[in-house]
C-alpha positions in Angstrom: 0.2 0.0 0.0 1.0 3.4 -0.3 1.5 5.6 2.3 -1.3 9.0 2.4 0.1 12.4 2.7 2.7 14.1 1.6 6.4 12.1 0.7 9.1 14.4 1.3 12.1 13.4 -1.3 15.9 13.8 0.5 18.2 16.5 -1.6 21.3 14.4 -2.9 24.5 16.6 -1.6 26.2 17.3 -4.7 29.9 16.7 -2.5 33.0 16.7 -4.9 34.7 13.1 -4.3 38.1 13.3 -4.2 40.5 11.1 -5.7 41.7 8.5 -4.0 46.1 8.2 -4.2 48.1 5.3 -4.0 50.1 5.2 -0.7 52.4 2.8 -2.5 52.6 5.4 -5.1 53.3 8.6 -3.1 56.2 6.6 -0.8 57.4 5.6 -4.2 57.6 2.4 -3.3 59.2 -0.1 -5.8 57.8 -3.3 -4.6 55.8 -4.6 -1.7 57.5 -7.3 0.6 55.6 -10.1 2.0 57.7 -9.8 5.0 56.5 -6.4 6.0 53.5 -7.5 8.3 52.7 -3.8 9.7 51.9 -2.6 6.1 50.2 -5.3 4.4 47.5 -5.4 7.6 46.3 -2.2 6.2 44.9 -4.0 3.0 43.2 -6.9 4.9 40.1 -6.6 6.4 38.6 -7.7 9.6 37.3 -11.3 8.4 40.5 -11.8 6.6 39.6 -10.9 3.0 41.9 -8.6 0.3 40.3 -4.9 0.1 39.6 -3.9 -2.9 41.4 -1.0 -4.6 38.5 0.7 -5.3 38.7 1.1 -1.3 42.2 1.1 -0.7 42.8 3.0 -3.5 45.4 1.8 -4.8 46.8 1.7 -8.3 46.0 -1.4 -10.6 50.0 -2.3 -10.5 50.6 -1.8 -6.3 47.0 -3.8 -6.4 48.5 -6.7 -8.0 51.7 -6.8 -5.8 49.7 -6.5 -2.8 47.6 -9.4 -3.3 50.7 -11.4 -4.3 52.2 -10.3 -1.0 49.9 -11.0 1.0 48.8 -14.4 -0.6 52.6 -15.0 0.0 52.7 -14.2 3.8 49.7 -16.3 4.4 51.2 -19.2 3.2 54.4 -18.8 5.4 51.5 -18.3 8.5 52.6 -14.6 8.8 49.4 -13.6 8.2 46.4 -16.0 9.3 44.0 -16.4 6.5 41.0 -15.6 8.6 40.7 -13.9 12.1 
């Protein structure tokens, strides 16, 4: 059923979206080390999933490096698969 009375529409705010900058490009990182656990933990969610580049702001090149390093660190058991 349709509600009676006035329907109030919410106004959408047109806030300017900032482009996320790749942290690794900003630090001029040549590669991502699988032994650097503190850096890698920034790219893992609480369930153990790898954070997407859309959310983390990584460029495609560094996102691939991060994913590869995370998988290596998991395999060596520096980082748990699931928390």
